[in-house]
Phi, psi and omega in degrees: 000143181290151174234149182300326183293341180260007186266138179284350180268004175284126188221159167244146175266127179291134186297319186270312185271345182065013177286153174271126182242161178294149173272122185291160186300322180301316179291322179298319184275315189247355186060038179234142175279159179293152182298340183294315185249342179051031174082004183285339182279340189249141182259133171069199184279164172298155182239149171261110182292335177285354179057039178262325187230144171247124186269144179288162179273343179280132184298320180295319178294321177298317181302315178298318179294319182294324184273344184292131176279137183212158174264106185242124182286343183260001185300132174229126182301130181291135173234122186301137177097357181246138178285165176303322179298317179294323175299316180295319179296317178298317179296318178299315180296319178297316179295321179295317177297318178297318178298317179294319176299316180296316178297316179299318179295315178297319178296318179298315179298316180299316180297320177297316179299316179296319179296319178295316178297316180297318179296316179294324177296316179296319177299315180297317179296320178296319179295316178299316179298316179297315178299318179298315179298318179296318177298317179297316180297318179295316179298319180293317177300315179298317179298317180297319178298316179298317179295321179296318178297316180298318180294319177298318179298317180296319179298317179300315179297319178297319178296318177300315180296319180296317178297316180298318179294321180296314178299313181293327177293318177298314181298314180296320179296315179296315179299317179296318181295310180294326177296317179293319179297317179295321180294318180294318180294318180296320179293322179295314180297320179292323181287333180257004179286133182288137181260000000 
């Protein structure tokens, strides 16, 4: 669980510039300022830049507050040498990078889903196309068989007609021949008939 003493948003306000500065490790651990400044540079109590906690002015109460474990949504792990503002900027960049990673991951998943849907759509279209081609081929085979039967039927009818025509031609030829023969015989008889 986070503790205030380990948070990068724990700050002191500089007395002259009013800037928020990092709380040094000695103060975090012992509630003592470094011997160099003896606390003269900082005004008032430590501050929570995340505005989650207000610290007491009594050192013992501060120690208890600093050591108390809490679930804090604004907690940022302290890194020595960085101001609270820099901690917030680093945290913002980390969250932004995490958000971009999450977006990239969601985008990658979405693209994979779309590719799978597209692939299944293409497969479905290919199957539909194949089925259509097979139906067309079956219809064409059936049509060709029907046309072949019709053509055979026509040939048979043509053969029957040709045979009938041949018979009628023979009959007509015979009739013509016998007619011509009868005419020649009749003409011969008339020419030799005694008058």
